[in-house]
C-alpha positions as CSV (number, residue, x, y, z in Angstrom):
1,M,86.6,83.2,106.9
2,D,86.5,84.6,110.4
3,L,83.2,84.8,112.2
4,K,82.3,86.2,115.6
5,F,80.5,84.3,118.3
6,A,77.7,86.0,120.1
7,R,78.6,88.2,123.0
8,T,78.1,86.9,126.5
9,E,78.2,90.4,128.1
10,I,76.8,93.6,126.7
11,D,80.0,95.6,127.1
12,Q,82.3,92.9,125.7
13,K,83.5,92.6,122.1
14,P,82.5,89.4,120.3
15,K,85.1,86.6,120.1
16,K,86.4,85.6,116.7
17,V,86.5,82.0,115.6
18,E,88.0,80.4,112.5
19,L,86.3,78.1,110.1
20,A,88.6,75.3,111.1
21,K,87.5,75.4,114.7
22,I,83.9,75.3,113.7
23,E,84.5,72.4,111.4
24,A,86.3,70.5,114.2
25,S,83.4,70.9,116.5
26,V,81.0,69.7,113.9
27,E,83.1,66.6,113.2
28,K,83.2,65.7,116.9
29,Q,79.5,65.9,117.5
30,E,76.5,64.6,115.6
31,S,74.6,67.9,116.1
32,V,75.9,71.3,117.2
33,I,74.4,74.8,117.7
34,F,76.4,78.0,117.4
35,Y,75.3,81.5,118.2
36,F,76.9,84.2,116.1
37,D,77.0,88.0,116.8
38,R,75.0,90.5,114.8
39,E,78.3,92.0,113.6
40,N,78.7,89.1,111.2
41,S,77.5,89.9,107.7
42,H,74.6,87.8,106.5
43,K,76.7,87.1,103.4
44,D,79.4,85.4,105.5
45,L,76.8,83.2,107.2
46,L,75.4,82.2,103.8
47,E,79.0,81.3,102.7
48,L,79.2,79.1,105.9
49,Q,75.9,77.5,104.9
50,D,77.2,76.7,101.4
51,Y,80.4,75.3,102.8
52,F,78.7,72.8,105.1
53,E,76.0,71.9,102.7
54,A,78.6,71.1,100.1
55,K,80.1,68.6,102.7
56,G,76.6,66.9,103.0
57,K,75.6,68.5,106.3
58,S,72.2,69.9,107.2
59,F,72.4,73.6,108.0
60,Y,69.6,75.7,109.7
61,M,70.0,79.4,110.5
62,S,67.6,81.8,112.2
63,E,67.7,85.2,113.9
64,V,67.0,85.1,117.6
65,K,65.7,88.4,119.0
66,Y,66.4,89.0,122.7
67,G,65.1,92.6,123.1
68,L,62.7,95.1,121.6
69,S,65.3,97.1,119.7
70,D,66.0,96.2,116.0
71,N,69.7,95.5,116.7
72,E,69.1,93.2,119.6
73,Y,69.5,89.8,117.9
74,T,71.9,87.0,117.3
75,Y,72.2,84.3,114.6
76,Q,71.5,80.8,115.7
77,V,73.1,78.1,113.5
78,H,72.4,74.4,113.8
79,I,74.6,72.0,111.9
80,I,73.7,68.3,111.7
81,N,75.9,65.5,110.4
């Protein structure tokens, strides 16, 4: 499963990240927050949630709106060991 991190600049394309790198970050820290781009499917993020909850981690996801347009949002994911 490849996900895309949130853009840092409007004209840039989002950077891809593999599940293994996300998991490595979670194992290093007690609590970690990721911001994912709106181009990710909600289904993929729910699969990510199922993956980490199966490992006994707490997973919280929300949409963060940063503008007035409907497509100006990112997904915030908070994973706690």
